VOKEVO-788338 format. One record per residue (C-alpha): residue number from 1; x, y, z. Coordinates in nm, 2 decimals. Layout:
<pados>
 num      X      Y      Z
 NUM      X      Y      Z
...
</pados>
This chain:
<pados>
 num      X      Y      Z
   1  -1.37  10.00  11.14
   2  -0.98   9.95  11.04
   3  -0.87   9.79  11.31
   4  -1.10   9.49  11.32
   5  -1.00   9.47  10.94
   6  -0.67   9.45  11.06
   7  -0.75   9.17  11.34
   8  -0.94   8.96  11.13
   9  -0.65   8.94  10.88
  10  -0.41   8.83  11.18
  11  -0.67   8.56  11.25
  12  -0.68   8.50  10.90
  13  -0.35   8.40  10.88
  14  -0.25   8.22  11.23
  15  -0.57   8.02  11.12
  16  -0.47   7.89  10.79
  17  -0.09   7.90  10.87
  18  -0.07   7.47  10.79
  19  -0.26   7.49  10.52
  20  -0.06   7.70  10.37
  21   0.28   7.56  10.40
  22   0.10   7.23  10.23
  23  -0.09   7.48   9.94
  24   0.22   7.62   9.87
  25   0.44   7.34   9.83
  26   0.20   7.12   9.62
  27   0.20   7.48   9.37
  28   0.60   7.43   9.33
  29   0.53   7.10   9.21
  30   0.23   7.23   8.97
  31   0.40   7.47   8.83
  32   0.74   7.26   8.71
  33   0.45   7.10   8.46
  34   0.35   7.45   8.37
  35   0.35   7.56   7.99
  36   0.11   7.82   7.84
  37  -0.14   7.98   8.09
  38  -0.47   7.84   8.05
  39  -0.32   7.64   7.77
  40  -0.54   7.33   7.95
  41  -0.85   7.50   7.91
  42  -1.07   7.49   7.58
  43  -0.98   7.76   7.33
  44  -1.41   7.88   7.34
  45  -1.39   7.87   7.67
  46  -1.05   8.01   7.79
  47  -1.10   8.43   7.75
  48  -1.47   8.34   7.99
  49  -1.32   8.19   8.21
  50  -0.98   8.47   8.23
  51  -1.24   8.70   8.31
  52  -1.42   8.52   8.55
  53  -1.12   8.40   8.76
  54  -0.99   8.74   8.73
  55  -1.29   8.89   8.86
  56  -1.34   8.66   9.14
  57  -1.03   8.72   9.23
  58  -1.05   9.11   9.26
  59  -1.42   9.00   9.44
  60  -1.15   8.84   9.68
  61  -0.91   9.08   9.76
  62  -1.12   9.40   9.77
  63  -1.39   9.23  10.05
  64  -1.22   8.93  10.15
  65  -0.83   9.08  10.17
  66  -0.98   9.46  10.20
  67  -0.72   9.58   9.90
  68  -0.85   9.89   9.78
  69  -1.05   9.79   9.47
  70  -0.84   9.96   9.23
  71  -0.51   9.78   9.36
  72  -0.72   9.49   9.37
  73  -0.84   9.49   8.99
  74  -0.48   9.61   8.93
  75  -0.31   9.28   9.07
  76  -0.59   9.03   8.89
  77  -0.54   9.21   8.58
  78  -0.17   9.19   8.59
  79  -0.07   8.77   8.75
  80  -0.15   8.57   8.43
  81   0.02   8.33   8.53
  82   0.02   8.32   8.93
  83  -0.37   8.32   8.87
  84  -0.35   7.98   8.67
  85  -0.14   7.78   8.92
  86  -0.51   7.84   9.10
  87  -0.67   7.77   8.81
  88  -0.51   7.46   8.70
  89  -0.56   7.27   9.04
  90  -0.93   7.34   8.98
  91  -1.10   7.09   8.74
  92  -1.30   7.28   8.47
  93  -1.63   7.32   8.36
  94  -1.82   7.49   8.18
  95  -2.14   7.53   8.42
  96  -1.94   7.50   8.76
  97  -1.65   7.68   8.73
  98  -1.68   8.03   8.92
  99  -1.90   7.87   9.18
 100  -1.54   7.64   9.22
 101  -1.32   7.88   9.18
 102  -1.47   8.11   9.41
 103  -1.54   7.84   9.67
 104  -1.14   7.76   9.58
 105  -1.05   8.11   9.73
 106  -1.29   8.13  10.04
 107  -1.10   7.79  10.15
 108  -0.72   7.78  10.03
 109  -0.53   8.06  10.11
 110  -0.34   8.21   9.83
 111   0.03   8.36   9.78
 112  -0.08   8.76   9.73
 113   0.27   8.85   9.74
 114   0.37   8.59   9.44
 115   0.03   8.81   9.23
 116   0.16   9.16   9.36
 117   0.53   9.05   9.23
 118   0.38   8.98   8.89
 119   0.09   9.24   8.86
 120   0.40   9.47   8.87
 121   0.68   9.27   8.62
 122   0.88   9.18   8.81
 123   1.04   8.88   8.66
 124   1.22   8.62   8.83
 125   1.46   8.52   8.52
 126   1.52   8.89   8.45
 127   1.59   9.04   8.80
 128   1.68   8.78   9.01
 129   1.46   8.61   9.28
 130   1.21   8.94   9.39
 131   1.12   8.78   9.74
 132   1.53   8.78   9.79
 133   1.37   9.13   9.95
 134   1.10   9.01  10.17
 135   1.04   8.91  10.51
 136   1.05   8.51  10.54
 137   0.70   8.28  10.53
 138   0.49   8.62  10.37
 139   0.25   8.56  10.20
 140  -0.03   8.82  10.31
 141   0.01   9.16  10.16
 142  -0.11   9.24  10.49
 143   0.20   9.12  10.69
 144   0.41   9.29  10.41
 145   0.47   9.68  10.61
 146   0.61   9.83  10.19
 147   0.29   9.75  10.04
 148   0.19  10.11  10.07
 149   0.52  10.24   9.87
 150   0.29  10.10   9.56
 151   0.02  10.26   9.72
 152   0.15  10.58   9.69
 153   0.37  10.54   9.38
 154   0.07  10.44   9.19
 155  -0.12  10.72   9.33
 156   0.13  10.93   9.21
 157   0.05  10.81   8.86
 158   0.28  10.52   8.81
 159   0.15  10.27   8.59
 160   0.08   9.98   8.79
 161   0.19   9.70   8.61
 162   0.51   9.92   8.49
 163   0.69   9.92   8.89
 164   0.91   9.66   8.83
 165   1.10   9.85   8.69
 166   1.18  10.08   8.96
 167   1.32   9.75   9.13
 168   1.60   9.73   8.75
 169   1.92   9.74   9.01
 170   1.81   9.69   9.37
 171   1.45   9.72   9.56
 172   1.53  10.00   9.77
 173   1.21  10.14   9.64
 174   1.05   9.96   9.86
 175   1.24  10.04  10.16
 176   1.20  10.41  10.08
 177   0.93  10.66  10.28
 178   0.60  10.77  10.05
 179   0.63  11.10  10.18
 180   1.02  11.11  10.06
 181   0.94  10.97   9.72
 182   0.63  11.24   9.66
 183   0.90  11.55   9.79
 184   1.17  11.40   9.55
 185   0.91  11.40   9.29
 186   0.76  11.71   9.35
 187   1.17  11.89   9.36
 188   1.23  11.75   9.05
 189   0.90  11.91   8.92
 190   1.02  12.20   9.04
 191   1.38  12.22   8.99
 192   1.36  12.13   8.63
 193   1.01  12.22   8.49
 194   0.92  11.84   8.41
 195   0.54  11.76   8.38
 196   0.41  11.46   8.51
 197   0.39  11.25   8.27
 198   0.83  11.28   8.17
 199   0.91  11.25   8.55
 200   0.72  10.93   8.57
 201   0.91  10.83   8.26
 202   1.21  10.92   8.34
 203   1.19  10.77   8.66
 204   1.04  10.43   8.54
 205   1.35  10.44   8.33
 206   1.64  10.58   8.56
 207   1.48  10.44   8.86
 208   1.81  10.55   9.07
 209   1.71  10.91   9.08
 210   1.45  10.86   9.32
 211   1.75  10.81   9.56
 212   2.08  10.85   9.42
 213   2.18  11.21   9.43
 214   2.53  11.05   9.24
 215   2.35  11.05   8.92
 216   2.03  11.30   9.00
 217   2.20  11.61   8.88
 218   2.38  11.49   8.53
 219   2.14  11.33   8.42
 220   1.85  11.53   8.46
 221   2.07  11.88   8.37
 222   2.06  11.68   8.03
 223   1.73  11.57   8.03
 224   1.62  11.97   8.10
 225   1.84  12.03   7.82
 226   1.64  11.77   7.55
 227   1.31  11.78   7.64
 228   1.30  12.21   7.72
 229   1.56  12.39   7.50
 230   1.56  12.17   7.24
 231   1.17  12.08   7.29
 232   1.14  11.71   7.20
 233   0.86  11.70   7.44
 234   0.64  11.86   7.11
 235   0.74  11.57   6.94
 236   0.66  11.31   7.20
 237   0.27  11.22   7.27
 238   0.19  11.32   7.63
 239   0.14  10.97   7.78
 240   0.39  10.83   7.97
 241   0.44  10.48   7.75
 242   0.54  10.71   7.49
 243   0.76  10.91   7.72
 244   0.87  10.59   7.90
 245   0.95  10.45   7.53
 246   1.15  10.76   7.44
 247   1.34  10.79   7.81
 248   1.50  10.39   7.70
 249   1.60  10.53   7.37
 250   1.81  10.79   7.58
 251   1.94  10.58   7.83
 252   2.10  10.32   7.57
 253   2.36  10.63   7.53
 254   2.41  10.58   7.93
 255   2.47  10.25   7.93
 256   2.74  10.26   7.67
 257   2.92  10.48   7.93
 258   2.82  10.86   7.81
 259   2.89  11.08   8.08
 260   2.58  11.21   8.21
 261   2.58  11.55   8.27
 262   2.77  11.62   7.90
 263   2.55  11.46   7.64
 264   2.26  11.71   7.66
 265   2.31  11.93   7.40
 266   2.41  11.67   7.13
 267   2.15  11.45   7.21
 268   1.95  11.79   7.15
 269   2.09  11.84   6.78
 270   1.99  11.48   6.74
 271   1.68  11.45   6.87
 272   1.49  11.27   6.59
 273   1.70  10.97   6.65
 274   1.44  10.91   6.93
 275   1.14  10.98   6.79
 276   1.15  10.81   6.40
 277   1.35  10.49   6.48
 278   1.25  10.23   6.73
 279   1.37  10.13   7.06
 280   1.54   9.79   6.83
 281   1.73  10.03   6.56
 282   1.87  10.21   6.81
 283   2.01   9.86   6.95
 284   2.12   9.69   6.62
 285   2.32  10.03   6.53
 286   2.53  10.04   6.89
 287   2.54   9.67   6.89
 288   2.69   9.62   6.51
 289   2.96   9.91   6.60
 290   3.00   9.75   6.93
 291   3.16   9.45   6.70
 292   3.45   9.66   6.64
 293   3.56   9.62   6.98
 294   3.61   9.97   7.09
 295   3.58  10.21   7.36
 296   3.16  10.19   7.40
 297   3.12  10.52   7.50
 298   3.31  10.69   7.18
 299   3.06  10.45   6.95
 300   2.73  10.69   7.15
 301   2.95  10.98   7.08
 302   2.95  10.88   6.70
 303   2.61  10.80   6.63
 304   2.47  11.07   6.78
 305   2.70  11.27   6.63
 306   2.65  11.10   6.28
 307   2.25  11.06   6.32
 308   2.20  10.97   5.94
 309   2.33  10.64   6.02
 310   2.06  10.51   6.18
 311   1.94  10.54   5.83
 312   2.15  10.28   5.64
 313   2.10   9.99   5.53
 314   2.33   9.74   5.72
 315   2.23   9.40   5.66
 316   2.16   9.31   5.29
 317   2.42   9.48   5.08
 318   2.71   9.28   4.96
 319   3.04   9.39   4.97
 320   3.41   9.31   4.83
 321   3.67   9.33   5.11
 322   3.92   9.43   4.89
 323   3.72   9.71   4.69
 324   3.60   9.84   5.01
 325   3.95   9.84   5.22
 326   4.06  10.05   4.87
 327   3.78  10.32   4.91
 328   3.87  10.32   5.28
 329   4.21  10.49   5.11
 330   4.45  10.14   5.17
 331   4.73  10.11   4.91
 332   4.82   9.82   4.70
 333   5.10   9.73   4.85
 334   4.89   9.74   5.24
 335   4.63   9.57   5.04
 336   4.89   9.27   4.91
 337   5.03   9.23   5.30
 338   4.69   9.19   5.44
 339   4.64   8.93   5.14
 340   4.92   8.73   5.26
 341   4.87   8.76   5.63
 342   4.45   8.73   5.66
 343   4.38   8.51   5.31
 344   4.02   8.42   5.47
 345   3.94   8.76   5.48
 346   3.90   8.80   5.11
 347   3.62   8.75   4.85
 348   3.28   8.91   4.90
 349   3.10   8.91   5.23
 350   2.81   9.13   5.34
 351   2.81   9.49   5.49
 352   2.64   9.34   5.87
 353   2.95   9.12   5.90
 354   3.20   9.42   5.81
 355   3.25   9.47   6.19
 356   3.37   9.16   6.24
 357   3.55   9.13   5.90
 358   3.74   9.44   5.99
 359   3.84   9.26   6.36
 360   3.99   8.91   6.22
 361   4.25   9.16   6.04
 362   4.33   9.32   6.35
 363   4.14   9.68   6.17
 364   3.85   9.75   6.41
 365   4.02  10.08   6.60
 366   4.18  10.17   6.28
 367   3.83  10.11   6.05
 368   3.65  10.31   6.34
 369   3.88  10.62   6.33
 370   3.80  10.66   5.96
 371   3.43  10.66   6.02
 372   3.43  10.92   6.26
 373   3.67  11.11   5.95
 374   3.36  11.07   5.76
 375   3.39  10.77   5.58
 376   3.07  10.65   5.79
 377   2.90  10.73   5.41
 378   3.05  10.38   5.26
 379   2.88  10.21   5.50
 380   2.53  10.32   5.27
 381   2.69  10.44   4.94
 382   2.92  10.10   4.82
 383   2.81   9.86   4.63
 384   2.90   9.59   4.41
 385   2.79   9.44   4.08
 386   2.68   9.03   4.11
 387   3.00   8.91   3.93
 388   3.27   9.14   4.13
 389   3.50   8.96   4.32
 390   3.34   8.70   4.30
 391   3.49   8.31   4.35
 392   3.46   8.04   4.13
 393   3.52   7.77   4.38
 394   3.30   7.86   4.61
 395   3.00   7.93   4.42
 396   3.04   7.60   4.26
 397   3.10   7.44   4.59
 398   2.76   7.66   4.72
 399   2.58   7.54   4.45
 400   2.64   7.18   4.56
 401   2.56   7.22   4.91
 402   2.23   7.36   4.84
 403   2.17   7.03   4.61
 404   2.23   6.83   4.94
 405   1.94   6.69   5.21
 406   2.10   6.88   5.46
 407   2.18   7.25   5.31
 408   2.00   7.43   5.56
 409   2.20   7.28   5.85
 410   2.56   7.37   5.64
 411   2.43   7.71   5.50
 412   2.37   7.80   5.88
 413   2.76   7.68   5.93
 414   2.81   7.88   5.62
 415   2.65   8.18   5.77
 416   2.82   8.12   6.07
 417   3.19   8.07   5.92
 418   3.11   8.43   5.72
 419   2.97   8.59   6.04
 420   3.33   8.57   6.16
 421   3.51   8.73   5.91
 422   3.57   8.45   5.62
 423   3.51   8.58   5.27
 424   3.33   8.40   5.02
 425   3.64   8.21   4.94
 426   3.79   7.85   4.94
 427   3.91   7.87   5.28
 428   3.54   7.92   5.42
 429   3.43   7.61   5.20
 430   3.76   7.43   5.32
 431   3.68   7.51   5.70
 432   3.26   7.38   5.66
 433   3.35   7.04   5.58
 434   3.57   7.00   5.92
 435   3.30   7.11   6.13
 436   3.06   6.88   6.24
 437   2.88   7.09   6.54
 438   2.58   7.33   6.46
 439   2.63   7.70   6.40
 440   2.49   7.82   6.78
 441   2.75   7.56   6.92
 442   3.07   7.70   6.69
 443   2.91   8.05   6.78
 444   2.93   7.92   7.21
 445   3.28   7.80   7.15
 446   3.43   8.05   6.91
 447   3.30   8.33   7.18
 448   3.41   8.10   7.46
 449   3.79   8.11   7.31
 450   3.78   8.45   7.26
 451   3.68   8.50   7.63
 452   3.97   8.27   7.75
 453   4.17   8.58   7.58
 454   4.25   8.50   7.25
 455   4.25   8.74   7.04
 456   4.01   8.81   6.78
 457   4.25   8.80   6.42
 458   4.42   8.56   6.64
 459   4.15   8.33   6.68
 460   4.00   8.31   6.32
 461   4.35   8.23   6.17
 462   4.33   7.96   6.38
 463   4.03   7.85   6.27
 464   4.11   7.88   5.88
 465   4.46   7.64   6.01
 466   4.22   7.38   6.18
 467   3.88   7.44   6.20
 468   3.88   7.15   6.42
 469   3.97   7.35   6.73
 470   3.59   7.47   6.75
 471   3.45   7.09   6.75
 472   3.60   7.12   7.14
 473   3.32   7.13   7.41
 474   3.32   7.46   7.57
 475   3.42   7.33   7.89
 476   3.70   7.12   7.75
 477   3.84   7.42   7.57
 478   3.88   7.63   7.91
 479   4.04   7.33   8.08
 480   4.26   7.24   7.83
 481   4.39   7.67   7.83
 482   4.38   7.67   8.20
 483   4.62   7.37   8.18
 484   4.87   7.55   7.94
 485   4.89   7.86   8.06
 486   4.90   7.77   8.47
 487   5.04   7.39   8.47
 488   5.30   7.46   8.18
 489   5.40   7.79   8.25
 490   5.29   7.86   7.88
 491   5.11   8.16   7.72
 492   4.80   8.15   7.46
 493   5.10   8.29   7.17
 494   5.22   7.90   7.19
 495   4.83   7.83   7.05
 496   4.92   8.05   6.72
 497   5.19   7.80   6.61
 498   5.02   7.49   6.75
 499   4.65   7.54   6.76
 500   4.64   7.15   6.74
 501   4.67   7.13   7.16
 502   4.35   7.23   7.15
 503   4.23   6.88   6.98
 504   4.42   6.65   7.18
 505   4.28   6.45   7.52
 506   4.37   6.68   7.82
 507   4.35   6.35   8.05
 508   4.43   6.09   7.84
 509   4.72   6.25   7.61
 510   4.85   6.62   7.74
 511   4.88   6.55   8.10
 512   5.02   6.21   8.13
 513   5.27   6.26   7.85
 514   5.35   6.61   7.96
 515   5.42   6.56   8.31
 516   5.68   6.28   8.23
 517   5.86   6.44   7.99
 518   5.89   6.74   8.29
 519   5.94   6.41   8.54
 520   6.25   6.30   8.27
 521   6.39   6.65   8.27
 522   6.37   6.68   8.65
 523   6.57   6.33   8.73
 524   6.84   6.39   8.47
 525   6.70   6.13   8.27
 526   6.66   6.30   7.95
 527   6.87   6.62   7.90
 528   6.70   6.80   7.65
 529   6.35   6.97   7.67
 530   6.12   6.91   7.39
 531   5.87   7.12   7.22
 532   5.49   7.09   7.33
 533   5.45   7.02   6.99
 534   5.66   6.73   7.01
 535   5.58   6.58   7.23
 536   5.23   6.63   7.23
 537   5.11   6.56   6.89
 538   5.37   6.28   6.83
 539   5.21   5.96   6.74
 540   5.22   5.69   7.02
 541   5.48   5.48   6.89
 542   5.69   5.74   6.80
 543   5.62   5.89   7.15
 544   5.76   5.51   7.26
 545   6.02   5.52   7.03
 546   6.18   5.85   7.13
 547   6.15   5.71   7.52
 548   6.29   5.40   7.38
 549   6.61   5.59   7.25
 550   6.60   5.78   7.62
 551   6.56   5.50   7.86
 552   6.40   5.18   7.78
 553   6.31   5.10   8.13
 554   6.08   5.39   8.14
 555   5.92   5.30   7.79
 556   5.87   4.96   7.90
 557   5.65   5.11   8.20
 558   5.50   5.35   7.98
 559   5.39   5.11   7.74
 560   5.24   4.87   8.06
 561   5.05   5.23   8.20
 562   5.28   5.16   8.53
 563   5.28   5.57   8.61
 564   5.15   5.80   8.89
 565   4.96   6.08   8.85
 566   5.18   6.34   8.93
 567   5.42   6.19   8.60
 568   5.67   5.95   8.80
 569   5.72   5.66   8.66
 570   5.71   5.37   8.95
 571   5.91   5.10   8.97
</pados>
């Protein structure tokens, strides 16, 4: 019987080969026009249409394609987007929809693998192209020899819709022998004493335990201490979803670089963190301290050793920067020096921006050390009165901003400045006036300059001196920095004294002027090497006047635009 069904499937593949090619090229075109699945079906018929199409697809996969009913039902119920691709090709009518859909399935072979991949939770946008590990031109599950791996995992108790999590790093799971998977899972149970729910949850959060011996022992030893010795089991509901959520929270600390095999006891002493707080709570606190730009594994150890931090409100409260630094133990002379070097940082700010405030003064590591030594309680206890450290100029400017029709746009840009470390002071107001892009664009350009290698504190100082540098497009900033460091042989430190370099046009001003000056020096026509700021920042009139003093013929040729791309003149 099985042989007869396999032969029938093979005949089906051959019979519809030509139809498949046409069908899938058409589906690709319609997919680009999709917005929300089933949105074109009237809402009062939508729920029933979805249920009917899922039932029809289940029947097709089970009776026509000979998939076991349980797997066919799982695929149909968890592949709404792929299902909509088919439904969208059928004119909708409440009275004829079911028959039309069944007729379509009967005469138009569908891409079963796309349905399967979506049903197990593989998202192309998050994981890349999940079809990359499949044989080319494969459309039927009967043609894919590794489908039995998914069925075996489901038989072991893995939730069908979460099987895609096992492919987060690689698709090696589908290359593994099902018997080897069974042996591995049994071994984990026997050696570490985990029950089935715990093993499945661990595998979903840490897929490599199924095929990598390197991380297996250290990780599972930690988890045994946490779950068994510190009895985390008793605090979690006995289902895969609840246990998997706990494992994801645990994974967030390993993702910081905490060493597997050495975290079990520390996690065990702070086990309530994994029960009382959501994954979003943990992520927000981790991201908060990561802004200090210190070693991430140190952040994980710090948070687990000070679990009370997870209950701190690190968002809405306001602080006085100078007052907070005093509480951290800085002397008056140290504060005075910081105010002279970083005047844009001082004033009021939200505690949410405190990490970047510290980085703006190059105090990120110092601040983290103070927190590790016991000053972390200040994050929860330090408060100020509503008038403390209030800058009247800033308050007046803020009232004027709020009175304008465009105040929402302006407030967002102001919040961007506070977020990168600017306090509520005149420097923030001055910078705001000169910034002509949206807050999201400003953030991208700020991050772009950081990624180019500019130190955080120096970049903030550059923004204070010349906010207009953030009005430049990212690709333009990257090209200018590359030309500065590669072609000119200068360093990023030169931007500390001449941030205006980033505001000039690279092709029309920086390159031609620099290359001409370089050529003049090499030819011995100009005996003095001028600074980059003198060459670029001079007005055109001043630049031509200087050229005339050096050589009038060169000045004339410059004005006639008779110079080559390499900066030399053609006489």
